[in-house]
N, C-alpha and C positions, 0 to 999 in steps of 0.2 A: 189779477191780470190773467186773461185766458192764454192758453198755450199758443195759439196761432198768432196773437199779437206779440207775444214774447219772441217767437221765431222771426217775425218780420222786423222787430226792433233789432234783434241780434244780427240779422242779415244786413240791415242798414248800417249798423255800427261797423261791421266787418268791411262792407263795401267802402264806406268813407275812409276807414283806416288804410285800405289798400290803395285808394285813390291818392291819399296824402303821401303814402310811402312811394307810390309810382311817380308822383310829381317830384319828390325829393330825390329819387333815384335818377330821374330824367335830368334834373338840374345838376347833379353831380357828374353824370356822364357828359353833359353838354360842356361843363367847365373843364373836365378832363380832355375832351376832344379839342376844345379851344386852346388849352395850354400845350397839348401835344402838337397841334398845328403850328403854333407860334414857335415852339421849341424847334420844330423841324425847319422852319424858315431861317431862324437864327443859326441853327446847326448847318444848314446848307451853305450859308454865307461863310461860316467858319471853316467848313469842309473845303470850299473852293480856295480859301486863303491858305489853308494847311497843305492841300494837295498841290496846288500850283507853286506855292512857295517852296515846298520840299523838293519838288521836281526841278525847279529852276536852280535852287541852291546846290542840289546834288549833281544833276546831269549837266548843267550849264556852267556853274561857278566852281564845280569840283569839290564842294564841301563833302565831308563824310556822311554816310547814310543816316547816322543817328543825330549828328550835329545839325544837319539840314532840317530834319524833322523837328528838333528841339526849337530852333529859331523860328520856323514858320508857325509852330504850335503856340509859342508865346504871343506872337502877334494875333493869332486867331483867338486866344484866350481873352485878350483885351476886348475884342469885338463881341465875343460871346458873353462876357460879363455885362457889358452895357446893354446888349439886346435882351438878355434874360432878366436882369434886374429891373429894367424900366419898362419892358414890354411883356415878355412871356409870363413872368411871375409878378407883374406890377400890382396886382390886386391882393397879393398875399401879405401876411404879417411881416412887418419890418422889425429888424433888431439892430439897426445901425450899420453904416457903411463899413466901419472898421471890422466888426465881427463878420459880416457877410463877405467882405473882401478876403480876410484871412482864411475863412472856411473855403471860399471859392478857390483860392490858390492851392490850398492843401488838397482838396478833392480833385482839382484839375491836375495836380501833380500825380495823383494815383491814376487818373485817366491817361495822362501822358506816359506814365510808366507802363501801362498796358500796351499802348501804341508802340513804344520803344522795344518792349519785349517781343512783340510780333515782328518788328523790323529786324531786331537782333537775331531772333531765331532763324528767320529766312536768310539773312546775310551771312551770319557768322557760324551758325550751327549747320544749316542745310547747304551752305555755300552757293546760294542762288544770287547771282549778281546782275541779271538782266532787268531791263525796264519793266517788263510784264510782271515778273515775280516780285520785284520791288514794290510795284504799285498794288498788286494783290495783297501783299503783306501789309502795306500802308492802309488800304481800305479796310481790311479785316481788323487791324488795330484800332482804327478810328471808330468802326462800328462797335466793337466790344467796349472801348472807352466811352462811347456815347451812351450806351445802355447804363453803364455805371454812373455817368454824370447825371443823366435824367433822374435816376432814382435818388441820387444823393442831393441834387438841387431841391427836389420836391420835399424830401424828408428831413434834411439837415440844415439847409440854408434858408429857403423861402417856404416856411410851413404854411399850411392852410389856416385861414382865419378861424378863430374859435366859433363854435356853433352859436347862432343867435338863440335866445330863449324860446322863440316860437318853433324853430327847427328842433331844438332839444325836446320840447313838449311833444311834437309830432312823433319823434323817434321813440319816446317813452310810451305814447299811446299805441303805436304800431307794434312795439315789443310786447305789450300786454295782450294783443290779439293773437 
């Protein structure tokens, strides 16, 4: 085989490998964007329930700052579980409602603890009792808890489907290039 032909063959192989890896990367990014968008919609609904419920219970009904958030968050968790299980991560690997439900509750408990820590810090440590400071602490806690929840849902509850043999072969081919 002459040198020019070998070079052209090599360039063709490299180009095909890059095209395949580009397609695989595009597919992964598209899935990630779709899941993040759906997670955002479900989260927005849960946020409205949490925020409105917490404010109503605390400022209108006179419940304590942490108790009001706890009650509203439990209601939002139920909405979030249904939306995330059946819509956001609906195409992912299933491991059973019992396992997923228990993990969801445990991980949401951690997310709720993050929220309550922010509210407790603002209310009891910093002695901030106004509506604005309360809501800033609430939103900060929800944001930090949401980051934890998204990571934990994707990695611990609803895992990605195992790679198909064709995608695994493409990954091996591109790894060799």
